Every structure is written in C-alpha cells, then in structure tokens.
C-alpha positions as CSV (number, residue, x, y, z in Angstrom):
1,X,0.1,0.0,0.0
2,X,2.7,2.4,0.9
3,X,4.5,1.7,-2.5
4,X,1.2,2.5,-4.3
5,X,0.8,5.8,-2.4
6,X,4.5,6.7,-3.2
7,X,3.7,6.0,-7.0
8,X,0.6,8.0,-6.8
9,X,2.4,11.0,-5.2
10,X,5.2,10.9,-7.7
11,X,2.7,10.8,-10.5
12,X,0.9,13.8,-9.2
13,X,3.9,15.8,-8.4
14,X,4.8,16.3,-12.1
15,X,1.7,17.8,-13.4
16,X,1.3,19.9,-10.2
17,X,4.7,21.4,-10.7
18,X,3.9,22.2,-14.4
19,X,0.7,23.8,-13.5
20,X,2.5,25.9,-10.8
21,X,5.1,27.0,-13.3
22,X,2.5,28.2,-15.6
23,X,0.8,30.2,-12.9
24,X,4.1,31.7,-11.9
25,X,4.7,32.7,-15.7
26,X,1.5,34.7,-15.4
27,X,-1.8,32.5,-16.2
28,X,-4.8,34.4,-15.2
29,X,-7.1,32.6,-12.5
30,X,-9.6,31.6,-15.1
31,X,-6.8,29.9,-17.4
32,X,-5.5,28.0,-14.3
33,X,-9.1,26.8,-13.2
34,X,-9.8,25.7,-16.9
35,X,-6.3,23.9,-17.0
36,X,-7.1,22.3,-13.6
37,X,-10.6,21.1,-14.6
38,X,-9.2,19.7,-17.8
39,X,-6.5,17.8,-15.9
40,X,-9.0,16.4,-13.2
41,X,-11.4,15.3,-16.0
42,X,-8.5,13.5,-17.7
43,X,-7.9,11.3,-14.7
C-alpha cells in the first residue's frame, strides 16, 4: 500500500509542478481553473 501511495504521489507531483510553473509565468485565474478542470477530468 505504501508503495502504491508513493507512486501516486510521484505521478501527481509532475503535473502539479507544471501547473505551478504556468501560474508563476502569469496565467490568469480563469486559465488556471480551466487547466485544472481539464486535468481532473482527464484522470
């Protein structure tokens, strides 16, 4: 179970980091929410 959680955490870290980078670059709140929703629906 712990190994699965580790893999899930690692898998989530990459897209979260990319989204954070885009926000830092200057995405508006609306663009961020749209990207977040499309990411969640893609799960």
